[in-house]
N, C-alpha and C positions, 0 to 999 in steps of 0.2 A: 782807101776801104771801110773807114769806120761811119764817113757821113753818109756814103753810102747806105750803109745799113741803117742807119738812124730817120734817114730819108723815106725808105720803106719800110719801116716801122711805120712810120706814121701814117705813107699812105692808107696802110693796113687798118688800122685804129679810124680812121676816116672813113674809112667802107663800110667797116662792121658799124662804125656809128650809125653812118647813113643807112645801114638796113633795117638796121635797131626803129632808126626813125621811120621808114620806110613802114615796117611790120607795123608798129605803134602806130601810124595814121592811116592801116588798114583795116583795123582792129576798130578804132573811131569812127570810122566809115559804117562799119557792118555796124557798131550797134547803135550810130544819130537811123538808121534803115530799122532794126528793129523794132526799137523805139517808132517810131514813124508806122509802121504796121502796125502795132496792138495800138497807138493814138486814133492810127482806123478804126476798127475793129472796134474799141471804147467806143467811138462817136456811132456806127453802124447798131452797137446792141443798146445803146440809150436812144438811138430811135426807134429800136423794134420791143424795146421795154413794155414803154406804154401796153403794149396788146398783147403781153402776154401773164398774167399775174394769174402762179399759183397761192392758193386759199385752201383749206378745209379746216373743218373739224369732226371729233368722235362725243358722243353724247350717251355716258352709260346710264342706269339710273335703278332705284329699288321701291317698290312698290311695297306698300301692306298697308291690308283693306280687315278691317273687323267691322261685324253688323250688329245688330241691337240682337239677334237672334242666335248669338253666340258662334257665328260661324266665322271663317275669317282666308285666308290669302294670304299671301306672301313672294317674292319674286324678284331675281335679279334677270336683268334686262338690258341689251343693246336698244339703245330709241337709235340715233342715226349716227352711220358715219357716212360722211360727205368731200366730195373733194371737186374743187370748182378754179376753171380756167377762163379767165375773162380778160376784157382787154379794150382799145381804142384804137380801130384798126388805121380812122382819118377823123384831124381836128383840123378844122376852116380854120380861118382869120377871122372870118366876122362869128364864129360859136357854132358851125355845123360841126358834126361831131357825127359817127361810126361809132360804133360799138356792139357787142356778142360776151355772150354769158352761156358756158358748158358745165354743169353739173351734174355729178354725178350718185350715189347713193348706194356705199357700197354694202349697206344692212340688208341679210338678209340674201334673197339671189339683185346685183345690181341693178339699175332700173336709172336710165336718166330721167332728171325731177327739171332741170333747166336747158334748153337748147333752140337757142332765139337772135337774132339780130336786129336792131337798130339803129334806123339815119330820124336825125333827126337837123335837119336843115334849118329849121328858126327854131327860136325859143314857142316861137306860137304852135307849130306842124309840127310833127313826127309819127315814121312807122315803124311800128315793130311788130316780126315775124316770126309764129318758133312757137314755142311752150311755152305758160310763165303763168303766173301768178294770173287768174280773173278778177277783175279788181269791184271784186262783193267785199265790205268791211274793210277798217284802218287796219283791224289785229294781220290779217290774213296775208296783206301786201306789204307794210310798212313794218311789220314786226318777225323776224324770221326767228329758229328756235335760239339761236345766240344773245338775241339782242329781250325778248320774252323777258318780262318780268317775274312771271311765274313760271312753274314746271309743264304746266297744261292749257292752251290753249283755253277759251270758254268755248261751254257748252254752244251757242246759238250759233260760234263760229266755226267747230266741228261738226254743225247737225245741217247749216245751210249751206256752207261755202262748200261745201266737200273735201273740208280737213280731214276730215277722223273717217270711223268706218264707220259712225253711225248715221251717217249722211243721210237725210229725206228720199235721196233720189236711190240709195245704193252703191251711190259712186263714191270711191277713195283715192282721191289725189293730186293728195297733197296741200287743195286750194287751186291746182293747176290742170291747164287745158289745153288742146292746139287751136290759133285758131290768128287771127291781124286785129291789133288794133289801132287808133289813129291815138295822140294824146299829146299836148302842149299846153301850155299858158300864159297867162298874159298879164302886163302891169305888173313887169318887171319890177323889185324895191330889195336891194340891200342882199342881191344874190337869190330869190328866192322870187315866184310867182305868185302873186294877190288871188288871182283865178286860173285855176287847175280844172283839164275835161281828158276824160278817160271814155275811149268805147271802142269794144271791138267783136267781132262775128267770131266767134268759139265751136268746135266739133259737137264739145255737152261728153264725150263721150269718153272722157280721163285718159289719163297723160299715154301718150307711147300707144296711143289707139284709134285709127281710124273711127269715122264719123257710120252708128249704124241707124241712119235715117237722109233721110231726104230734106228734112229743116238744120236749119246753128241755130244754136243759142246766144244770144245776143244780150250784151251786160255795157256799162254806162256808170261813168261817177264823177259828180261837180266835186270842186274843193276848193274849199275856201279858207286861204289862212292871211290874216286879218294882221298878224305878228308871227314873225321867224320859227317862234316854237309852237302854235297854237295852229291846228287843223281842225276845222269844219267838214262834216262829207256826207253825200246822199248818194243813194247808188241803185241800179235796179236793176234786175238777169232776165231774161222770158227763154222759156229753151222747154224739151222736151225727153224724154225716159223711157228706159226699154220698160215696161211696165207687166213682163213676165214674172220675174223675182217679190217686184213690191207687191203683185197683189193678194203674194203668201206674207209677206212680213208685215205691214198694213193695209188691212182691207178697206179700213174706210176710204182709201184714197179712191175706189174702184166702185164705191157703195153708190147704187142704184143705177150703175152704168150695167152695158152686156159686158160681164167681165171676159167671157170665151170671144170674145171680139175687138174687143181694149188690144192692143198691139204699145203702144207709147202712149206718154202720159205726158199734158203739159203739166207745165211747172214755172213759178214765179219766185223771184224774190226780190226785196225794197226794205231801205232800211237808212239806217244815218248815225251821225255819232261825232264827239270831238275826242280830240287828243293832243295833251300838251307836257311839255317834256321839257326840262332842265337840266342843270349840274347839280339840283341836288330836292327839285318831288317829281313826279309825275300823277297823272292824272287822264282817269282816261276810263268814257263812260259808249253803250253803241246798243243801236236795237234794230234787231233783224228779224224780218219779217215774213214768211212764206206759203204758199198755196199750192201742194201737190195731187193732181188728180184732182179730188173732195175736199182733202187733207188742210187744213189748215192748222202752223204749226208759228211759234212766236217767243225770243228771247231776248234778254238783256244781260248785259252785264254792267255795271259798278267798279272801277278799280282806284285807290290813291296809293299815293306808297312815299317814303323821305329814301334821299340818301347820302350816307353820311361816313368821313371817315377816307376818303376819295375811293374806299374801296368794296364798302358795302351797301347792303338796300335793304328795306324790309317794306311790305306792301300789303293791303288789305282787299279781298274782294268778293261784292255780292252778283250770283252767276245764279239767270233763272230761266229755266226751260219746260215749254209747255207743249209736248208728240201733238197734241191734238187736243185745239181750244173748243171740240164740241163736249168733252164731257171731261172739261176741267182739271185735267191731271196734270202736273207740273211735279220738277226737280228743283230745287235750289240748294245751290251749291254755297257755303260760306268759307273762306279760305285766307289764308297767312303766308306770307311767305318771305324766308331770311334770303338772301343773294352770299355770296363773300368771295371776294378774286385775292386772292393771297400774289398770283402773279399776275402778269399782264395777258398770259394764255390760257390762263385755269381760273374757273370758276366752278364754288362751288354751295349747292340750292338747296334747300327744306322745304316743302309746302308741309301743311296740315289743312286738311277740306272732312268739315261737316258737311251732309249728303243725306238731305230729309226731301221725300217723296208724299205729292200730298196725291191720290184716288187712282193710284199706279200698283197693281194686282202684278204681286209674288215680287214688289220691292221695298226695303226693308232700308228702313234710316242704319244712318252708318259711320264709320270714321276713316280718314284716308291718309296715310303720311308718304309722302313721295322725296325718297333726294335721286341727285341726281349731279354729275360731275361733267361738265364738261371741256374737253382738250381741244386747243383750237391751235392753227397757226398760220 
């Protein structure tokens, strides 16, 4: 009887052990299956991640202006609040690439700033469709607000490249327009092309706006890059603008024409410049000229700066603009700027500008202090 009880206990123990082993194995198998699913999801995400890159930035500032006649103004303001989604939706083995970009500015009324797709089958040729920067000026296309060394863009860029509210065509479109552009590069060396071109056809009416006439604006730029950090560019643009508002703002535009019958004003933009930028120094200069109707304008700027301590930048700029060369009235700004980046995603900027005017009615020499903070992610 005792032997029988011992045998029963042994059999029971073996059964329990076997059941526990089976349960443990089932748990291991379930864990392996779960890990396999997670690895598969990770692989899928790794493939999708290049196509969905999110970024953004906010810029807030303070402006204080005081003139020689004793008048002054000061204001706090939000300059930009933008969010961007961009990425590569296709990459070929031989360098072919399809990419896109969507950027929205939430400062004031939300507006789409960038919305384009680009296909580059080979380095020498690519096509871009949508809303993007017009290839006029190095500063306009190559330096967004988070990279610009000064708080404000140069006068010629703001007035002749549709970057500011005072553009000679009356169009303020952050330097962008809706169109189609061909672009590419030749003689590739060390990851960059020595000769680069851009040729585009645009509505000419501004961002998020249908064309308001039958003609299209044409813009082209040729860039020579003898060194990786040195660019030399020349550009030209021709188009038409609505004359309704311009006749009042700039009477010289339609001088000698039958103003009542002038519906569209032809204009041209031309210029060139050079840009050098490395880890310690930056230097950039451009000349931009333009004819809007019968009014000829021109501007130029030259700037140089030094980067130090890995977080600081100091720069000087000479900035000239002549709205109407026929009367030789111009504005010259002399600026000094400092920027400090205490953390990777925070930049603090300060700029002092001395404004001087020549033969411009109701314009008084003055001083400007600009402060701006940029937070990005």
